[in-house]
N, C-alpha and C positions, 0 to 999 in steps of 0.2 A: 873221393871219386868212387871208391868201391861201395861204400854205404849208399851213395846216391844211386848207384846201379841197382841195388836191391830196392830202394824206394821207387825207382822208375818201374821196375818189374812188378812190384806189388800194386802200384798205381794203375797199371794197364789192366790189372785183374780185379780192381776195386769192386765193381758191381757184382762180379761172380763170387767174390769172397763174402760180400755182404749178404748176397742171396743164400749163401750156405751157412749163415750165422757167424761168420768170422769178422770181428771188428779189429782192425789193425790199429795199434798205437805204437808210434815211434818213440823210443826213449834214447836220447843222445847223452853221451858222456861229457856234458858241458853245462854251462850256466844257462839260465833263461835268456840272457842277452845273446849268447852264442846260438841258441835255438832260434831266436828271432832273426838273426843273421842268415841262418840256413833258409828259413821260410821266405826271406826276400830274394834268395837266389834260386830256389828250387820249388816247383809247384808240388806241394805235399797235400794230398786230399785226406789226410789222416790227422788225428790229434798228435801233437808233438810235445813230449814232456822232456824236462831237463834233469839230469842226475849229476850234478857237479861234484858231489862227494863220492860217488861210486857205490853208494849203499844198495841201490837197486841191482846193479850189475853183480855185486857181491852176493846178494840174496839168491840170485839165480846161478851162482857159481861161475860167473863169467870173469875171466882174468885178463890182465894186461899181457901183451905179447912180447916174445923175445925179438931180437933183430931179425932172425930168420922168418919168424911168423909174420912180421910186419913188412918185410921187403925181400923175402926169398923168392926162388924161382916160381913157385906156385902162385904167389902174389903177383909177380910180374906178368904171368900168363893172363890172370884175371884183369890186370891193369890194361894190357894190350886189347883184350876183348872189350873193355869199357870204352877205351879210346876209339875203337872201331865203330862203336854205337854212337859216337859223338859226345861222350861224357869226358870232359876234360877236368883236370885237377882245378879245384876252386879255392884252395886254401884250407887249412886245418884249424879247427878251433876246439877247445876243450882238451880232454885227456886223450891225446893222439895215440897212445900205446894200447888203448882199450880194444880188445878183440870183440867182434860182434857175436850176437847170438839171437836165438828166437825162442819164445815160450808160447805155448798154446795153453791158455788159462780158461777154464770153463766159467759159466755164470756164477757158480758157487765160490769161485776163487781158487779152485783146485788146479794145480799145475798138471796138465795132462801130458804134455810133451815139452822137452827142453832140449835145444840143440846149441851147444857151445862150439864156436868156430875153432877149427884147427889152425887157421891162419886168417889174415885180414880179408882175403878174397873168398872165404868159405861162407857163402850165404845160401840159405834154403830158398829155392825158387818159389814163386807163387803157385805154380802147378804142383810142386811137392807139398806145399802147405795145404792146398785144396785136397790132395790125396790123404794126407794125415788127418785133416779135419773130418773127411768122410769115414775114415777108419774108426776114429774116435766116436763119431755119431752112430755108426753101425754097432760098435761094441756097447755103447750106452743103450741102444734099442734092444739088443740081444739080452742084456742084463735085466731090463724092464720086463721083457716077455717071460723070462724064466723065474722072476720073483713074484 
């Protein structure tokens, strides 16, 4: 439910993200079959990849959560907020203990920003991602001007 909340948020800002050069790719801690199950349930306007082994998550230093990180008070607050937006639990597939994260990778493959979630409800919003992408673009522009 909480990952779907982030997908919905990013989806609402898809055109703006694309216009700023941000291509979102969803990577789920599950098999390709589980990813297909998600796509049948949720309209996802982004490519969806499956990481059944956890290798991609490990490469980005994203870890599995503790009981508190998966169901503690902060997670409950985010869960209630998702319910208020009409996002109801839809079943869990894959490695359910995997904490989310976000990485901004530039066209050369360089990781520019990495956000590892502190708990299951800790997602970077689309607006925050747009601000970060703008900051990275401004930094790149300043470096090109000075070199």
